[in-house]
BAPA-328195 format. One record per residue: residue number from 0; residue in three letters; chain; x, y, z of N, C-alpha, C, CB in turn. Coordinates in steps of 0.1 Angstrom, whole numbers, plus 2048, in hexadecimal, padded with zeros to 3 digits. Glycine has a CB too. Layout:
- NUM ala A X Y Z X Y Z X Y Z X Y Z $
...
//
This chain:
- 0 met A A29 87C 7F0 A24 884 7FA A17 88B 7F5 A2D 88E 800 $
- 1 ser A A0C 88A 7FD A00 891 7F8 A02 8A0 7F8 9F4 88D 800 $
- 2 ala A 9F9 8A7 7F1 9FA 8B5 7EF 9F8 8BC 7FD 9F0 8BA 7E6 $
- 3 ala A 9EF 8B7 805 9ED 8BD 813 9F9 8BC 81B 9E1 8B6 81A $
- 4 trp A A00 8B1 81B A0C 8AF 823 A17 8B8 81E A10 8A1 823 $
- 5 lys A A18 8B9 811 A23 8C1 80A A20 8D0 80F A22 8C0 7FA $
- 6 arg A A14 8D4 80E A11 8E2 812 A15 8E5 820 A02 8E5 811 $
- 7 val A A11 8DB 829 A14 8DD 838 A23 8DD 83A A0F 8D1 840 $
- 8 ala A A2B 8D5 833 A39 8D4 834 A3F 8E2 82F A3F 8C8 82B $
- 9 ile A A3A 8E8 824 A3F 8F4 820 A3C 900 829 A38 8F7 813 $
- 10 ile A A30 900 82F A2D 90A 839 A36 909 846 A1F 908 83D $
- 11 ile A A38 8FC 84A A41 8FA 856 A4F 8FF 854 A41 8EC 859 $
- 12 val A A54 8FB 847 A62 8FF 844 A63 90E 843 A66 8F8 837 $
- 13 gly A A59 914 83D A5A 923 83C A59 92A 84A A4E 927 833 $
- 14 trp A A51 924 853 A50 92B 860 A5D 928 868 A43 925 868 $
- 15 val A A63 91C 866 A70 919 86D A7B 924 868 A74 90A 869 $
- 16 phe A A7B 927 85B A85 930 857 A81 93E 85D A86 931 848 $
- 17 ile A A75 942 85D A71 94E 863 A75 94F 872 A61 950 862 $
- 18 ala A A73 944 879 A77 943 888 A86 945 889 A72 936 88E $
- 19 leu A A8E 93E 880 A9C 93F 880 AA1 94D 87D AA3 935 877 $
- 20 gly A A9A 953 874 A9D 961 871 A9B 96B 87C A95 966 865 $
- 21 ile A A90 969 884 A8D 971 88F A97 96F 899 A7F 96F 894 $
- 22 ala A A9A 962 89C AA6 95F 8A6 AB3 965 8A1 AA8 94F 8A7 $
- 23 gly A AB5 964 894 AC2 969 88E AC3 978 88F AC3 966 87F $
- 24 leu A AB8 97F 891 ABA 98E 893 AC0 991 8A0 AAC 994 892 $
- 25 phe A ABF 988 8AA AC4 98A 8B7 AD1 982 8BA AB9 986 8C1 $
- 26 leu A AD3 977 8B2 ADF 96F 8B4 AEA 972 8AA ADB 961 8B4 $
- 27 pro A AF6 973 8AF B00 977 8A5 B04 96C 89B B0C 97C 8AD $
- 28 ile A B01 95F 89E B05 955 895 AFC 952 889 B07 948 89D $
- 29 leu A AF0 957 88A AE6 955 87F AE5 961 877 AD9 94F 884 $
- 30 gln A AE2 960 86A AE0 96B 862 AD1 96D 861 AE6 96A 854 $
- 31 gly A ACB 975 869 ABD 977 86B AB5 97B 85F ABA 982 876 $
- 32 ile A ABB 985 858 AB4 98A 84C AB3 980 841 ABB 997 847 $
- 33 leu A ABE 979 83F ABF 96E 836 AB4 963 838 ACD 967 836 $
- 34 phe A AB3 95F 844 AA9 955 848 A9B 95A 846 AAC 950 857 $
- 35 leu A A99 967 84A A8C 96D 848 A88 96D 839 A8C 97C 84F $
- 36 leu A A91 971 831 A8E 972 822 A8C 964 81D A9A 978 81B $
- 37 ile A A93 95A 821 A91 94C 81D A83 947 821 A9C 943 822 $
- 38 gly A A7F 94A 82D A72 947 833 A67 94D 82B A71 94A 842 $
- 39 leu A A69 95A 827 A5F 961 820 A5E 95C 812 A63 96F 81F $
- 40 val A A69 958 80B A68 953 7FE A60 945 7FF A76 951 7F8 $
- 41 ile A A63 93D 808 A5C 931 809 A4D 932 80C A62 928 814 $
- 42 leu A A4A 93B 816 A3C 93E 819 A35 946 80F A3C 945 826 $
- 43 ser A A3C 94C 806 A35 954 7FB A2E 94A 7F1 A3F 95D 7F4 $
- 44 thr A A33 93E 7F1 A2C 934 7E8 A1F 930 7EE A34 929 7E6 $
- 45 glu A A1B 933 7FA A0E 92F 800 A06 93A 805 A11 925 80C $
- 46 tyr A A0C 945 809 A05 951 810 A06 95D 808 A0B 953 81D $
- 47 his A 9FB 964 806 9FB 970 800 A02 97B 807 9ED 975 7FD $
- 48 trp A A00 97C 814 A07 986 81C A16 985 81A A03 986 82A $
- 49 ala A A1B 979 819 A2A 977 818 A2E 97C 80A A2E 967 818 $
- 50 arg A A26 97A 800 A29 97F 7F2 A29 98E 7F3 A1F 97A 7E8 $
- 51 arg A A1F 994 7F9 A1F 9A3 7FB A2B 9A8 801 A13 9A7 802 $
- 52 leu A A2E 9A2 80D A3A 9A7 814 A47 9A5 80C A3B 99F 821 $
- 53 leu A A48 99A 805 A54 998 7FC A54 9A2 7F1 A53 98A 7F7 $
- 54 gly A A48 9A6 7EC A48 9B0 7E2 A4C 9BE 7E7 A3A 9B0 7DC $
- 55 tyr A A48 9C1 7F4 A4D 9CD 7FA A5C 9CD 7FC A45 9CF 807 $
- 56 val A A61 9C2 800 A70 9C1 802 A77 9C3 7F5 A74 9B3 809 $
- 57 arg A A72 9BD 7EA A78 9BE 7DD A77 9CD 7D9 A71 9B5 7D3 $
- 58 his A A6C 9D4 7DB A6B 9E1 7D7 A73 9EB 7DF A5C 9E6 7D8 $
- 59 arg A A74 9E9 7EC A7C 9F0 7F5 A8B 9EF 7F3 A79 9ED 802 $
- 60 phe A A8F 9E3 7F0 A9E 9E0 7EE AA0 9DA 7E0 AA3 9D6 7F9 $
- 61 pro A AA1 9E3 7D6 AA2 9DF 7C9 AAE 9D5 7C5 AA2 9EB 7C0 $
- 62 lys A AB9 9D7 7CD AC4 9CE 7CB AC2 9C0 7CE AD0 9D3 7D2 $
- 63 leu A AB9 9BE 7D7 AB5 9B0 7DB AAB 9AA 7D1 AB0 9AF 7E9 $
- 64 asp A AA5 9B2 7C9 A9A 9AD 7C0 A9E 9A1 7B8 A96 9B8 7B6 $
- 65 ser A AA9 9A1 7B1 AAD 996 7A8 AB0 989 7B1 ABA 999 79F $
- 66 val A AB6 98C 7BC AB9 980 7C6 AAC 97A 7CB AC3 985 7D2 $
- 67 ile A AA3 982 7CF A96 97D 7D4 A8F 976 7C9 A8F 988 7DA $
- 68 lys A A8E 97C 7BD A87 975 7B2 A8D 968 7AE A88 97E 7A5 $
- 69 ala A A9B 967 7AE AA1 95A 7AB A9E 950 7B6 AB0 95C 7A9 $
- 70 ala A A9E 954 7C3 A9B 94B 7CE A8D 947 7CD A9E 951 7DB $
- 71 his A A83 950 7CA A75 94C 7C9 A73 942 7BD A6D 959 7C6 $
- 72 asp A A79 945 7B2 A78 93B 7A7 A7D 92E 7AA A7F 941 79B $
- 73 lys A A88 92D 7B1 A8F 921 7B5 A86 91A 7BF A9C 923 7BC $
- 74 ala A A80 921 7C9 A77 91A 7D3 A6B 915 7CC A73 924 7DF $
- 75 ala A A65 91D 7C3 A59 919 7BB A5B 90C 7B3 A54 924 7B2 $
- 76 ser A A67 90B 7AD A6A 8FF 7A5 A6D 8F3 7AE A77 901 79C $
- 77 ile A A73 8F5 7BA A75 8EA 7C3 A68 8E5 7C9 A7F 8ED 7CF $
- 78 leu A A5F 8EF 7CD A52 8EC 7D3 A48 8E8 7C9 A4E 8F7 7DC $
- 79 gly A A4B 8E9 7BC A41 8E5 7B2 A35 8EF 7B0 A3B 8D9 7B6 $
- 80 his A A38 8FC 7B3 A2D 906 7B2 A30 90E 7A5 A2C 90F 7BE $
- 81 arg A A26 912 79F A28 91B 794 A2B 929 799 A1B 91C 78B $
- 82 asn A A31 931 791 A35 93E 796 A29 947 796 A40 944 78E $
- 83 thr A A23 94B 7A1 A18 954 7A3 A1C 962 7A7 A0F 94D 7AD $
- 84 glu A A29 965 7A7 A2D 971 7AB A2A 97C 7A0 A3C 970 7AE $
- 85 ser A A26 988 7A6 A23 993 79C A2E 99D 79E A15 99A 79E $
- 86 asp A A34 9A2 793 A3E 9AC 794 A39 9BA 793 A49 9AA 789 $
//
């Protein structure tokens, strides 16, 4: 898959998780916060605003910091990105 198509696929998957997260905030069967965090982790590999928002969440909720960092590292390794996250 070419780099452009891979980037488009990453962005689409990230936004799908964000949409599921928003729907999950109102539907009792979906875990909205979980899907929002997954979407942010995926989008943070492509968008600076998502990295900043994820950094804010990590700072605001320190207990989630290690979980988010592990998810970000896993997503970066799956997507083939180097870790550009600043702590």
